[in-house]
Residue frames as a rotation matrix with the C-alpha (Angstrom) as fourth column:
MET 1
-0.799 -0.136 0.586 -43.40
-0.085 0.990 0.113 23.90
-0.596 0.040 -0.802 44.28
SER 2
-0.692 0.586 -0.421 -45.63
-0.531 -0.020 0.847 22.50
0.488 0.810 0.326 41.66
VAL 3
-0.360 0.699 0.618 -49.02
-0.633 0.303 -0.712 21.25
-0.685 -0.648 0.333 42.52
ARG 4
-0.947 0.041 0.320 -50.40
0.207 0.839 0.503 18.06
-0.248 0.542 -0.803 41.05
PRO 5
-0.617 0.779 -0.115 -53.48
-0.732 -0.513 0.448 18.62
0.289 0.360 0.887 39.08
GLY 6
0.406 0.877 -0.257 -56.30
-0.647 0.475 0.597 16.79
0.645 -0.076 0.760 40.72
ASN 7
0.095 -0.287 0.953 -56.07
-0.902 0.380 0.204 13.85
-0.421 -0.879 -0.223 43.03
LEU 8
0.831 0.169 -0.530 -55.31
-0.450 0.764 -0.462 11.27
0.327 0.623 0.711 40.43
PRO 9
0.675 -0.664 0.321 -52.77
0.078 0.497 0.864 8.61
-0.734 -0.558 0.387 41.22
PRO 10
-0.043 -0.809 -0.587 -49.39
-0.749 -0.362 0.555 8.81
-0.661 0.463 -0.590 39.50
ILE 11
0.954 0.288 -0.078 -49.20
-0.252 0.641 -0.725 6.99
-0.159 0.711 0.685 36.17
GLN 12
-0.010 -0.993 0.120 -46.05
-0.695 0.093 0.713 4.91
-0.719 -0.076 -0.691 35.78
ASP 13
0.331 0.045 -0.942 -44.98
-0.867 0.407 -0.286 2.99
0.371 0.912 0.174 32.65
MET 14
0.210 -0.225 0.951 -44.71
-0.595 0.743 0.307 -0.70
-0.776 -0.631 0.022 33.27
PRO 15
-0.812 -0.528 -0.248 -43.33
-0.518 0.458 0.723 -3.54
-0.268 0.715 -0.645 31.18
PRO 16
-0.015 0.828 -0.561 -45.73
-0.839 0.295 0.457 -5.64
0.544 0.478 0.690 29.18
ALA 17
0.665 0.327 0.672 -47.02
-0.650 0.696 0.304 -8.82
-0.368 -0.639 0.676 30.69
GLY 18
0.884 -0.382 0.269 -44.29
0.428 0.893 -0.139 -11.54
-0.187 0.238 0.953 30.44
GLY 19
0.233 -0.853 -0.467 -41.53
0.216 -0.423 0.880 -8.86
-0.948 -0.306 0.086 30.08
PHE 20
0.507 -0.143 -0.850 -39.73
-0.747 -0.565 -0.350 -7.35
-0.431 0.812 -0.393 27.18
PRO 21
0.970 -0.234 -0.072 -38.25
0.165 0.841 -0.515 -9.56
0.181 0.488 0.854 24.52
LYS 22
0.447 -0.889 -0.099 -34.49
0.523 0.170 0.835 -10.42
-0.726 -0.426 0.541 24.94
ILE 23
0.788 -0.300 -0.538 -32.01
-0.540 -0.757 -0.368 -8.06
-0.296 0.580 -0.759 23.19
ASP 24
0.802 -0.547 0.241 -29.52
0.597 0.731 -0.330 -9.73
0.005 0.409 0.913 20.92
HIS 25
0.834 -0.463 -0.299 -26.35
-0.310 -0.843 0.440 -7.97
-0.456 -0.274 -0.847 22.05
VAL 26
-0.026 -0.846 0.533 -23.93
0.393 0.481 0.784 -10.16
-0.919 0.230 0.320 20.05
ARG 27
0.219 0.027 -0.975 -22.87
-0.676 -0.717 -0.172 -8.21
-0.704 0.697 -0.139 16.98
LYS 28
0.095 -0.194 0.976 -23.02
0.498 0.858 0.122 -10.24
-0.862 0.475 0.178 13.82
PHE 29
0.236 -0.140 -0.962 -21.28
-0.696 -0.715 -0.067 -8.83
-0.678 0.685 -0.266 10.83
PRO 30
0.992 0.091 0.085 -20.97
-0.003 0.704 -0.710 -10.55
-0.124 0.704 0.699 7.48
THR 31
0.220 -0.968 0.119 -17.46
0.465 0.211 0.860 -11.75
-0.857 -0.134 0.497 6.72
ARG 32
0.987 0.029 -0.161 -15.82
-0.112 -0.594 -0.796 -9.33
-0.118 0.804 -0.583 4.23
GLY 33
0.462 -0.862 -0.209 -12.48
-0.640 -0.160 -0.751 -10.28
0.614 0.481 -0.626 2.70
PRO 34
0.131 -0.516 -0.846 -9.65
0.347 0.824 -0.449 -12.32
0.929 -0.235 0.287 4.12
THR 35
0.947 0.090 -0.307 -8.78
0.319 -0.170 0.932 -12.34
0.032 -0.981 -0.190 7.84
GLY 36
0.775 -0.631 0.029 -5.67
-0.609 -0.733 0.302 -10.79
-0.170 -0.252 -0.953 9.22
TRP 37
0.096 -0.776 0.624 -3.52
-0.309 0.573 0.759 -13.83
-0.946 -0.266 -0.184 9.23
GLN 38
0.464 0.173 0.869 -4.49
0.706 0.520 -0.481 -14.58
-0.535 0.836 0.119 5.66
ILE 39
0.985 -0.131 0.114 -3.40
-0.046 -0.829 -0.558 -11.08
0.168 0.544 -0.822 4.59
TRP 40
0.402 -0.892 0.206 -0.03
-0.747 -0.190 0.637 -11.56
-0.529 -0.410 -0.743 6.45
LEU 41
0.088 -0.394 0.915 0.49
0.231 0.902 0.366 -14.99
-0.969 0.179 0.170 4.84
GLY 42
0.746 0.245 0.619 -0.31
0.642 -0.018 -0.767 -13.65
-0.176 0.969 -0.171 1.34
ALA 43
0.897 -0.439 0.050 2.06
-0.419 -0.881 -0.218 -10.66
0.139 0.175 -0.975 1.75
THR 44
0.221 -0.869 0.443 4.82
-0.608 0.233 0.759 -12.87
-0.762 -0.437 -0.477 3.10
LEU 45
0.240 -0.116 0.964 4.49
0.536 0.844 -0.032 -15.31
-0.809 0.524 0.265 0.22
ALA 46
0.933 0.107 0.343 4.41
0.348 -0.509 -0.788 -12.50
0.090 0.854 -0.512 -2.34
ILE 47
0.720 -0.692 0.044 7.56
-0.680 -0.692 0.243 -10.90
-0.138 -0.205 -0.969 -0.81
THR 48
0.124 -0.647 0.752 9.38
-0.194 0.728 0.658 -14.23
-0.973 -0.227 -0.035 -0.59
TYR 49
0.529 0.109 0.841 8.58
0.709 0.488 -0.509 -14.95
-0.466 0.866 0.181 -4.23
GLY 50
0.984 -0.147 0.097 9.83
-0.076 -0.851 -0.520 -11.49
0.159 0.505 -0.848 -5.23
PHE 51
0.421 -0.879 0.223 13.14
-0.759 -0.207 0.617 -11.99
-0.496 -0.429 -0.755 -3.38
ILE 52
0.107 -0.377 0.920 13.62
0.233 0.909 0.345 -15.37
-0.967 0.177 0.185 -5.01
GLN 53
0.786 0.198 0.586 12.96
0.605 -0.051 -0.794 -13.95
-0.128 0.979 -0.160 -8.44
VAL 54
0.860 -0.510 -0.004 15.52
-0.509 -0.856 -0.089 -11.13
0.042 0.078 -0.996 -7.74
GLY 55
0.230 -0.807 0.544 18.08
-0.531 0.364 0.765 -13.66
-0.815 -0.465 -0.345 -6.74
ARG 56
0.339 0.005 0.941 17.53
0.617 0.754 -0.226 -15.77
-0.711 0.657 0.252 -9.83
THR 57
0.944 0.095 0.317 17.75
0.305 -0.622 -0.721 -12.68
0.128 0.777 -0.616 -12.03
ASN 58
0.658 -0.752 0.044 20.97
-0.701 -0.589 0.403 -11.54
-0.276 -0.296 -0.914 -10.27
ARG 59
0.028 -0.691 0.722 22.60
-0.090 0.718 0.690 -15.00
-0.996 -0.085 -0.042 -10.79
GLU 60
0.547 0.217 0.809 21.56
0.727 0.357 -0.587 -15.05
-0.416 0.909 0.038 -14.45
ARG 61
0.971 -0.225 0.081 22.98
-0.170 -0.886 -0.431 -11.53
0.169 0.405 -0.899 -15.04
ALA 62
0.403 -0.884 0.238 26.23
-0.665 -0.104 0.739 -12.53
-0.628 -0.456 -0.630 -13.31
VAL 63
0.052 -0.304 0.951 26.59
0.482 0.842 0.243 -15.63
-0.874 0.446 0.190 -15.63
GLN 64
0.816 0.254 0.519 25.78
0.576 -0.291 -0.764 -13.38
-0.043 0.922 -0.384 -18.64
ARG 65
0.870 -0.493 -0.020 28.34
-0.493 -0.870 -0.007 -10.77
-0.014 0.016 -1.000 -17.64
MET 66
0.188 -0.832 0.522 31.01
-0.343 0.442 0.828 -13.43
-0.920 -0.335 -0.203 -17.00
GLU 67
0.342 0.014 0.940 30.35
0.722 0.636 -0.272 -14.87
-0.602 0.771 0.207 -20.46
GLU 68
0.944 0.058 0.325 30.70
0.248 -0.774 -0.583 -11.42
0.217 0.631 -0.745 -22.01
ARG 69
0.654 -0.752 0.082 33.87
-0.659 -0.513 0.551 -10.76
-0.372 -0.414 -0.831 -20.04
LYS 70
0.115 -0.627 0.770 35.40
0.142 0.778 0.612 -14.07
-0.983 0.039 0.179 -21.11
LEU 71
0.599 0.181 0.780 34.56
0.774 0.118 -0.622 -13.22
-0.205 0.976 -0.070 -24.75
ARG 72
0.942 -0.303 0.144 36.26
-0.251 -0.921 -0.297 -9.88
0.223 0.244 -0.944 -24.46
TYR 73
0.416 -0.845 0.335 39.26
-0.532 0.072 0.844 -11.47
-0.737 -0.530 -0.420 -22.89
ALA 74
0.255 -0.190 0.948 39.39
0.523 0.852 0.030 -13.92
-0.813 0.489 0.316 -25.71
ILE 75
0.633 0.039 0.773 39.36
0.755 -0.253 -0.606 -11.29
0.172 0.967 -0.190 -28.49
ALA 76
0.879 -0.263 -0.397 41.56
-0.019 -0.853 0.522 -8.81
-0.476 -0.452 -0.755 -26.66
PRO 77
-0.037 -0.987 0.154 44.83
0.215 0.143 0.966 -10.11
-0.976 0.069 0.207 -28.20
PHE 78
-0.122 0.069 0.990 43.47
0.987 0.116 0.114 -9.84
-0.107 0.991 -0.083 -31.71
LEU 79
0.846 0.485 0.219 42.27
0.504 -0.863 -0.034 -6.26
0.173 0.139 -0.975 -31.11
GLN 80
0.623 -0.687 -0.373 45.58
-0.082 -0.532 0.843 -5.33
-0.778 -0.495 -0.388 -29.59
ALA 81
-0.243 -0.700 0.671 47.40
0.646 0.399 0.650 -6.83
-0.723 0.592 0.356 -32.60
GLU 82
0.278 0.463 0.841 45.25
0.945 -0.287 -0.155 -4.82
0.169 0.839 -0.518 -34.88
ALA 83
0.976 0.097 -0.194 45.88
0.162 -0.921 0.354 -1.66
-0.144 -0.377 -0.915 -32.90
ASP 84
0.268 -0.956 -0.118 49.60
0.082 -0.099 0.992 -2.29
-0.960 -0.276 0.052 -33.00
LEU 85
-0.216 -0.266 0.939 49.53
0.933 0.227 0.279 -2.67
-0.288 0.937 0.199 -36.77
GLU 86
0.693 0.484 0.535 47.64
0.620 -0.779 -0.098 0.62
0.369 0.400 -0.839 -37.10
TYR 87
0.835 -0.399 -0.379 50.19
0.027 -0.658 0.752 2.22
-0.549 -0.638 -0.539 -34.70
ILE 88
-0.081 -0.939 0.335 53.16
0.487 0.256 0.835 0.98
-0.870 0.231 0.436 -36.74
ALA 89
-0.062 0.122 0.991 51.64
0.984 -0.157 0.081 2.26
0.165 0.980 -0.110 -40.02
ARG 90
0.905 0.369 0.210 50.85
0.336 -0.925 0.177 5.63
0.260 -0.089 -0.962 -38.42
GLU 91
0.596 -0.749 -0.290 54.38
0.120 -0.275 0.954 5.79
-0.794 -0.603 -0.074 -36.91
LYS 92
-0.218 -0.671 0.708 55.97
0.831 0.253 0.496 5.12
-0.512 0.697 0.503 -40.29
GLN 93
0.326 0.387 0.862 53.97
0.811 -0.584 -0.044 7.91
0.486 0.714 -0.504 -41.83
LEU 94
0.995 0.069 -0.072 54.95
0.098 -0.825 0.557 10.32
-0.020 -0.561 -0.827 -39.04
LEU 95
0.238 -0.971 0.010 58.61
0.373 0.100 0.923 9.37
-0.897 -0.216 0.386 -39.26
LYS 96
-0.157 -0.243 0.957 58.54
0.988 -0.041 0.151 9.89
0.003 0.969 0.246 -43.07
ARG 97
0.698 0.525 0.488 56.83
0.530 -0.836 0.141 13.31
0.482 0.160 -0.862 -42.54
GLU 98
0.879 -0.383 -0.285 59.22
0.065 -0.496 0.866 14.29
-0.473 -0.779 -0.411 -39.80
ALA 99
-0.028 -0.950 0.310 62.24
0.650 0.218 0.728 13.45
-0.759 0.222 0.612 -41.88
GLU 100
0.040 0.194 0.980 60.76
0.942 -0.333 0.027 15.42
0.332 0.923 -0.196 -44.78
VAL 101
0.879 0.380 0.289 60.03
0.280 -0.901 0.333 18.51
0.387 -0.211 -0.898 -42.68
MET 102
0.829 -0.559 -0.023 63.37
-0.224 -0.370 0.902 18.45
-0.513 -0.742 -0.432 -40.67
LYS 103
0.693 -0.579 0.430 65.70
0.720 0.589 -0.367 17.54
-0.041 0.564 0.825 -43.58
ASP 104
0.448 -0.505 0.738 67.42
0.148 -0.772 -0.618 21.03
0.882 0.387 -0.271 -43.45
VAL 105
0.736 -0.224 0.639 68.26
-0.669 -0.383 0.637 20.79
0.102 -0.896 -0.432 -39.76
PRO 106
-0.062 -0.867 -0.494 71.77
-0.583 0.433 -0.688 19.45
0.810 0.245 -0.532 -39.15
ASN 107
-0.907 -0.418 -0.045 72.18
-0.246 0.613 -0.751 16.38
0.342 -0.670 -0.659 -36.84
TRP 108
-0.161 0.912 0.377 68.43
-0.958 -0.053 -0.281 15.80
-0.236 -0.407 0.882 -36.66
GLN 109
-0.984 -0.118 -0.134 67.35
-0.150 0.955 0.256 12.16
0.098 0.272 -0.957 -36.35
ALA 110
-0.247 0.961 -0.122 63.79
-0.728 -0.101 0.678 11.37
0.640 0.256 0.724 -37.30
GLY 111
0.447 0.580 -0.682 61.95
-0.002 0.762 0.647 9.49
0.895 -0.288 0.341 -34.50
LYS 112
-0.413 -0.661 -0.627 64.45
0.674 0.242 -0.698 10.22
0.613 -0.711 0.345 -31.79
SER 113
0.578 0.719 -0.385 62.95
0.769 -0.322 0.553 11.71
0.273 -0.616 -0.739 -28.69
PRO 114
0.129 -0.537 0.833 64.10
0.036 -0.837 -0.545 15.18
0.991 0.101 -0.089 -27.78
TYR 115
0.627 0.084 0.775 63.86
-0.739 -0.251 0.625 14.25
0.247 -0.964 -0.095 -24.15
ILE 116
-0.475 -0.829 -0.296 66.46
-0.592 0.549 -0.590 12.37
0.651 -0.105 -0.752 -22.27
SER 117
0.173 0.609 0.774 64.60
-0.910 0.400 -0.111 9.33
-0.377 -0.685 0.623 -20.85
LYS 118
-0.863 -0.504 -0.035 65.13
-0.495 0.831 0.253 5.60
-0.099 0.235 -0.967 -20.87
VAL 119
-0.412 0.829 0.380 61.38
0.204 0.490 -0.848 4.90
-0.888 -0.272 -0.370 -20.79
TRP 120
-0.947 0.113 0.301 59.72
0.303 0.004 0.953 4.29
0.106 0.994 -0.038 -24.03
MET 121
-0.346 0.880 -0.325 56.45
0.075 -0.319 -0.945 6.27
-0.935 -0.351 0.045 -24.60
PRO 122
-0.238 0.283 0.929 54.21
0.953 0.251 0.168 6.17
-0.186 0.926 -0.329 -27.60
ARG 123
-0.924 -0.116 0.365 53.39
0.217 -0.944 0.250 9.37
0.315 0.310 0.897 -29.35
MET 124
-0.598 0.775 -0.204 50.35
-0.093 -0.320 -0.943 11.33
-0.796 -0.544 0.264 -28.20
ASN 125
-0.186 0.645 0.741 47.21
0.848 0.486 -0.211 10.68
-0.496 0.589 -0.638 -30.22
LYS 126
0.684 0.501 -0.530 46.55
0.238 -0.840 -0.487 14.36
-0.689 0.207 -0.694 -30.92
MET 127
-0.120 -0.798 -0.590 49.94
-0.596 -0.418 0.686 14.68
-0.794 0.434 -0.426 -32.65
SER 128
-0.833 -0.249 0.495 49.35
0.151 0.758 0.635 11.63
-0.533 0.603 -0.594 -34.76
GLN 129
0.075 0.927 0.367 45.83
0.798 0.165 -0.579 12.63
-0.598 0.337 -0.728 -35.70
LYS 130
0.365 0.051 -0.930 46.93
-0.254 -0.955 -0.152 16.08
-0.896 0.291 -0.336 -37.12
VAL 131
-0.602 -0.679 -0.420 49.06
-0.612 0.054 0.789 14.36
-0.513 0.732 -0.448 -39.78
SER 132
0.426 0.801 0.421 47.07
-0.192 0.535 -0.823 12.84
-0.884 0.269 0.381 -42.65
């Protein structure tokens, strides 16, 4: 065991007269930025606005596509008539060329299908493109 040096009384730290000052245990932070509910509200509003804009854009696009489709339907008969005229002119050329090439073959009829079928089929494009 240790021996106390001398016969002095023990020294003990004591509080100052009147006590220590009170400790402020409440934490006080400065407010930085929006609160949680404000962030949620802002995000909700931004997302809602975005969905509304997407919906408007989709409706506008649908109207625009419908207008384009109606225009195409309106001009389709004219384009088909033009294609039919081109087909008739090309078919006349092909029949004339076929009659010229096959003139020496007996009983050959230009334009008659060599296949036995009651279904009318237009000539293939590759065949008609070769002749010029």
